[in-house]
C-alpha positions as CSV (number, residue, x, y, z in Angstrom):
1,M,0.0,0.0,0.0
2,S,2.9,2.4,0.8
3,A,4.4,1.7,-2.6
4,T,1.1,2.4,-4.3
5,F,0.7,5.7,-2.5
6,S,4.3,6.7,-3.3
7,V,3.7,6.0,-7.0
8,V,0.6,8.2,-7.1
9,L,2.5,11.0,-5.4
10,R,5.3,10.7,-7.9
11,T,2.8,11.0,-10.8
12,A,1.4,14.1,-9.1
13,R,5.0,15.4,-9.1
14,R,5.3,15.3,-5.3
15,I,8.7,13.6,-5.7
16,V,10.2,14.5,-2.3
17,A,7.0,13.5,-0.4
18,A,6.8,10.2,-2.4
19,Q,10.2,9.2,-1.2
20,F,10.3,10.8,2.3
21,Y,7.9,8.7,4.2
22,E,9.0,5.3,3.0
23,Q,12.7,5.9,2.4
24,V,13.5,8.4,5.1
25,L,10.9,8.6,7.9
26,R,10.4,4.8,8.3
27,P,14.1,3.9,8.6
28,A,14.7,7.0,10.8
29,L,11.9,5.8,13.2
30,I,13.4,2.3,13.3
31,I,16.9,3.6,13.9
32,G,15.7,6.1,16.5
33,G,13.7,3.5,18.4
34,L,16.6,1.1,18.4
35,G,18.9,3.9,19.6
36,M,16.6,4.9,22.4
37,G,16.2,1.3,23.5
38,Y,20.0,0.8,23.5
39,A,20.5,4.0,25.5
40,A,17.9,2.8,28.0
41,G,19.6,-0.6,28.3
42,I,16.8,-2.5,26.5
43,R,17.7,-5.5,24.5
44,F,15.4,-6.1,21.6
45,A,14.1,-9.6,21.0
46,P,13.2,-10.5,17.4
47,S,9.5,-10.0,18.2
48,S,10.2,-6.6,19.7
49,A,12.2,-5.6,16.6
50,M,9.4,-6.7,14.4
51,A,6.9,-4.7,16.4
52,L,9.0,-1.6,16.1
53,T,9.3,-2.1,12.4
54,A,5.5,-2.5,12.1
55,I,4.9,0.7,14.1
56,A,7.3,2.7,12.0
57,S,5.7,1.4,8.8
58,A,2.2,2.3,10.1
59,I,3.4,5.8,10.9
60,A,4.9,6.2,7.4
61,L,1.8,4.8,5.8
62,L,-0.4,7.3,7.8
63,G,1.8,10.2,6.6
64,L,1.6,9.0,3.0
65,Y,-2.2,8.8,3.3
66,L,-2.5,12.3,4.7
67,Q,-0.2,13.7,2.0
68,L,-2.1,11.9,-0.7
69,S,-5.4,13.1,0.6
70,R,-4.3,16.7,0.4
71,V,-3.0,16.2,-3.2
72,L,-6.2,14.5,-4.4
73,R,-8.7,16.7,-2.6
74,P,-9.4,18.9,-5.6
75,A,-10.1,15.9,-7.8
76,I,-12.4,14.1,-5.3
77,S,-15.5,15.9,-6.5
78,A,-14.9,14.9,-10.1
79,S,-16.6,11.8,-11.3
80,P,-14.1,9.1,-12.4
81,S,-13.9,8.0,-16.0
82,Y,-13.3,4.4,-17.0
83,D,-13.4,5.0,-20.8
84,E,-9.8,3.9,-21.2
85,W,-10.0,0.7,-19.2
86,R,-9.0,-1.4,-22.2
87,Q,-5.9,0.6,-22.6
88,W,-5.2,0.3,-18.9
89,I,-5.4,-3.5,-19.1
90,A,-3.3,-3.6,-22.3
91,V,-0.5,-1.7,-20.5
92,S,-0.8,-3.2,-17.0
93,I,-0.5,-6.9,-18.1
94,P,2.9,-6.5,-19.8
95,M,4.1,-4.4,-16.8
96,L,3.0,-7.1,-14.4
97,M,4.8,-9.8,-16.4
98,L,7.8,-7.5,-16.6
99,G,7.9,-7.2,-12.8
100,V,7.8,-11.0,-12.6
101,V,10.7,-11.4,-15.1
102,Q,12.8,-8.8,-13.3
103,E,12.3,-10.6,-10.0
104,L,13.3,-13.9,-11.6
105,M,16.4,-12.3,-13.0
106,N,17.3,-11.1,-9.5
107,Q,17.0,-14.5,-8.0
108,V,17.9,-17.0,-10.7
109,D,21.7,-16.8,-10.0
110,I,21.4,-17.8,-6.4
111,L,18.8,-20.4,-7.2
112,L,21.0,-22.1,-9.8
113,L,24.0,-21.8,-7.6
114,G,22.1,-23.7,-4.9
115,Q,21.3,-26.4,-7.5
116,L,24.5,-26.6,-9.5
117,A,27.1,-25.7,-6.8
118,D,26.8,-25.5,-3.1
119,A,25.5,-23.2,-0.3
120,R,29.0,-21.7,0.2
121,Q,29.1,-20.5,-3.4
122,A,25.6,-19.1,-3.1
123,A,26.5,-17.2,0.0
124,L,29.7,-15.7,-1.6
125,F,27.6,-14.5,-4.5
126,A,24.8,-13.1,-2.3
127,A,27.2,-11.1,-0.2
128,S,29.0,-9.7,-3.3
129,W,25.6,-8.9,-4.9
130,R,24.5,-6.9,-1.8
131,L,27.5,-4.7,-2.0
132,A,27.4,-4.3,-5.8
133,S,23.7,-3.3,-5.6
134,L,24.9,0.0,-4.1
135,V,26.5,1.1,-7.4
136,P,23.3,2.2,-9.2
137,F,21.8,3.7,-6.0
138,A,22.0,7.3,-7.3
139,L,20.6,6.3,-10.7
140,V,17.6,4.6,-9.1
141,A,16.9,7.6,-6.9
142,L,17.2,10.0,-9.8
143,A,15.0,7.8,-12.1
144,M,12.2,7.9,-9.6
145,M,12.3,11.7,-9.6
146,S,12.7,12.0,-13.4
147,G,10.0,9.6,-14.4
148,P,7.1,12.0,-14.2
149,V,9.2,14.7,-16.0
150,I,9.9,12.3,-18.8
151,A,6.3,11.1,-19.1
152,A,5.0,14.7,-19.2
153,A,7.6,15.8,-21.7
154,H,6.8,12.8,-24.0
155,D,3.1,13.6,-23.8
156,R,3.9,17.1,-25.0
157,A,6.4,15.8,-27.6
158,A,9.0,17.9,-25.9
159,T,12.1,16.0,-27.2
160,D,14.6,18.6,-25.9
161,E,13.1,18.4,-22.4
162,M,13.4,14.6,-22.4
163,H,17.0,14.9,-23.6
164,R,17.9,17.3,-20.8
165,A,16.3,15.2,-18.1
166,S,17.9,11.9,-19.3
167,S,21.3,13.5,-19.8
168,V,21.4,14.9,-16.2
169,V,20.2,11.7,-14.7
170,A,22.5,9.5,-16.7
171,R,25.6,11.6,-16.2
172,A,25.0,12.0,-12.5
173,G,24.1,8.4,-12.0
174,F,27.1,7.2,-14.0
175,G,29.5,9.5,-12.1
176,F,28.2,8.2,-8.8
177,A,28.4,4.6,-10.0
178,L,31.9,5.0,-11.2
179,V,33.2,6.5,-8.0
180,G,31.2,4.1,-5.9
181,A,32.5,1.1,-7.8
182,M,36.1,2.2,-7.4
183,I,35.6,2.6,-3.7
184,L,33.8,-0.7,-3.3
185,Y,36.5,-2.5,-5.2
186,A,39.3,-0.8,-3.2
187,L,37.5,-1.6,0.1
188,G,36.0,-4.9,-1.2
189,K,38.0,-7.3,1.0
190,P,37.4,-5.5,4.3
191,L,33.7,-5.0,3.5
192,L,33.2,-8.6,2.5
193,G,35.0,-9.6,5.7
194,L,32.2,-8.0,7.6
195,F,30.1,-11.0,6.5
196,G,32.7,-13.4,7.8
197,P,36.4,-14.2,7.1
198,Q,35.5,-16.7,4.4
199,F,33.7,-14.1,2.3
200,V,36.9,-12.3,1.4
201,A,37.4,-14.9,-1.3
202,A,34.5,-13.4,-3.1
203,H,36.4,-10.2,-4.1
204,S,36.7,-11.3,-7.7
205,V,33.0,-12.0,-7.8
206,L,32.4,-8.5,-6.5
207,A,34.6,-7.0,-9.2
208,V,32.6,-8.7,-12.0
209,L,29.3,-7.5,-10.5
210,L,30.6,-4.0,-10.2
211,L,31.4,-4.0,-13.9
212,G,27.7,-4.9,-14.6
213,G,26.6,-2.1,-12.3
214,I,28.7,0.4,-14.2
215,V,27.2,-0.6,-17.5
216,N,23.7,-0.3,-16.0
217,A,24.4,3.2,-14.8
218,F,26.1,4.2,-18.1
219,T,22.9,3.5,-20.1
220,G,20.8,5.7,-17.9
221,V,17.0,5.3,-17.4
222,V,16.4,3.3,-20.6
223,A,13.9,1.0,-18.9
224,Y,11.9,4.1,-17.7
225,F,12.0,5.5,-21.3
226,M,10.5,2.3,-22.7
227,L,7.8,2.0,-20.1
228,L,6.8,5.7,-20.2
229,T,6.7,6.0,-24.0
230,G,4.4,3.1,-24.8
231,H,7.0,0.4,-25.4
232,E,6.3,-1.9,-22.5
233,R,5.8,-5.0,-24.7
234,Q,9.2,-4.5,-26.3
235,A,10.7,-4.0,-22.9
236,L,9.2,-7.3,-21.7
237,A,10.6,-9.1,-24.8
238,I,14.1,-7.7,-24.0
239,F,13.9,-8.7,-20.4
240,V,12.7,-12.2,-21.3
241,G,15.7,-12.5,-23.7
242,A,18.1,-11.3,-21.0
243,L,16.6,-13.9,-18.6
244,V,17.2,-16.6,-21.1
245,V,20.8,-15.4,-21.5
246,S,21.3,-15.4,-17.8
247,I,19.9,-18.9,-17.3
248,A,22.0,-20.3,-20.2
249,L,25.2,-18.7,-19.0
250,N,24.6,-19.8,-15.4
251,V,24.0,-23.4,-16.5
252,V,27.3,-23.4,-18.5
253,L,29.5,-21.4,-16.1
254,I,28.4,-22.3,-12.5
255,P,29.5,-26.0,-12.6
256,K,33.1,-24.9,-13.5
257,Y,33.5,-21.5,-11.9
258,G,30.9,-21.4,-9.1
259,A,30.0,-17.9,-7.8
260,F,32.4,-16.3,-10.2
261,G,30.6,-17.9,-13.2
262,A,27.3,-16.7,-11.7
263,A,28.7,-13.2,-11.5
264,I,29.7,-13.3,-15.2
265,A,26.2,-14.5,-16.1
266,S,24.5,-11.9,-14.0
267,S,26.6,-9.0,-15.3
268,S,26.3,-10.2,-18.9
269,A,22.5,-10.4,-18.7
270,L,22.4,-7.0,-17.0
271,A,24.6,-5.4,-19.7
272,A,22.6,-7.1,-22.5
273,W,19.2,-5.7,-21.6
274,N,20.6,-2.3,-20.8
275,L,22.5,-2.0,-24.1
276,A,19.5,-3.5,-26.1
277,M,17.1,-0.9,-24.5
278,W,19.6,1.9,-25.1
279,A,19.8,1.1,-28.8
280,Y,16.0,0.6,-29.0
281,V,15.2,3.9,-27.3
282,R,17.7,5.8,-29.5
283,R,16.1,4.3,-32.7
284,T,12.5,4.7,-31.8
285,V,12.2,7.7,-29.4
286,G,15.2,9.5,-30.7
287,I,16.8,10.0,-27.3
288,D,20.3,8.9,-26.2
289,A,19.5,8.1,-22.6
290,S,23.1,7.2,-21.8
291,A,25.9,9.2,-20.2
292,I,27.1,10.2,-23.7
293,A,23.8,12.0,-24.3
294,R,24.1,12.6,-28.0
295,P,21.7,15.2,-29.4
296,P,18.2,13.9,-30.0
297,R,17.0,12.9,-33.4
298,T,14.2,14.8,-35.0
299,A,11.0,14.4,-33.1
300,T,9.0,13.7,-36.3
301,T,11.1,10.7,-37.3
302,A,11.1,9.3,-33.8
303,S,7.3,9.7,-33.5
304,W,6.3,7.5,-36.5
305,R,9.0,4.9,-35.7
306,S,7.8,4.5,-32.2
307,G,4.1,4.6,-33.1
308,C,3.4,7.5,-30.8
309,C,2.0,10.8,-32.1
310,S,0.3,13.8,-30.7
311,A,-1.3,17.0,-31.8
312,R,2.0,18.9,-31.5
313,N,4.0,16.0,-33.0
314,P,1.9,14.7,-35.9
315,C,2.6,11.4,-37.5
316,A,5.2,11.6,-40.3
317,D,3.5,8.9,-42.3
318,R,0.2,10.0,-43.8
319,R,-0.8,6.4,-44.2
320,H,-1.1,6.1,-40.4
321,G,-4.5,6.6,-38.8
322,H,-5.0,7.6,-35.2
323,R,-6.8,6.1,-32.3
324,R,-7.5,7.3,-28.8
325,G,-4.4,7.8,-26.8
326,G,-2.4,9.3,-29.7
327,R,-1.0,6.1,-31.1
328,C,-0.7,5.4,-34.8
329,W,-2.0,2.3,-36.5
């Protein structure tokens, strides 16, 4: 429910509020509660820690609800329209499947390590993956903020605005990822040692995963571009292809190389779908969403190639007709 409220707030361009309650307030309440308990000499049992987490989540959810109520108050009196329900379903089903495929991609390496190797290799990979997941942190945060901007700009056919937003996000995210990856690589052994002395052996695994994270950050918010410009089916096809690549590489590499082979498979699949989406977005939407940020192609060419038109950005091909929602057919 908190995630749903946050998404609605983001679409209403309340970016800070959308992230504050779940990403800042809730962890702050948990840390504050634990700190006060520690200062008072209270030792938290697992059940007490879970209760504290539940209370913090409830407070964050209440804050989100109150914020959302204020944002939606002007629209409450208007009667809802369900005229576009077919389009909603047509968009939501691929997005649901896309979420399932993404979750499978996140878990398939560890699952196959458990089947084709042993628990030790799975643990080494899991520890390295947790550290490497910090690399695209800035990109993910910036993507959440830039999503509504990109969607609104695309609706207005404002190619230059989309280009500016994507270039800022990609360059900032890539810069953070590059510096973060170098720090994590340099401090990799001590950080892995926090999981236990035996985890230091996973430093090479971490290095490979960091390379995949750098490629991910370099290509920018290509997945957001595909989803927000009406290419969710193509995004799903690319993710499914990457999942197949990941499974195939894991099956081939894990028996011989263990966690290191799984890291190669994971980074290869991650780089594959990012680069494929980067090329697709450039060809169809006309935007280079990467850190290179080449100038956008002409909006007219991109519009008919992507199948998305608008009153300000008419279809370049007169043979195309129009249906509700601004799409060509």
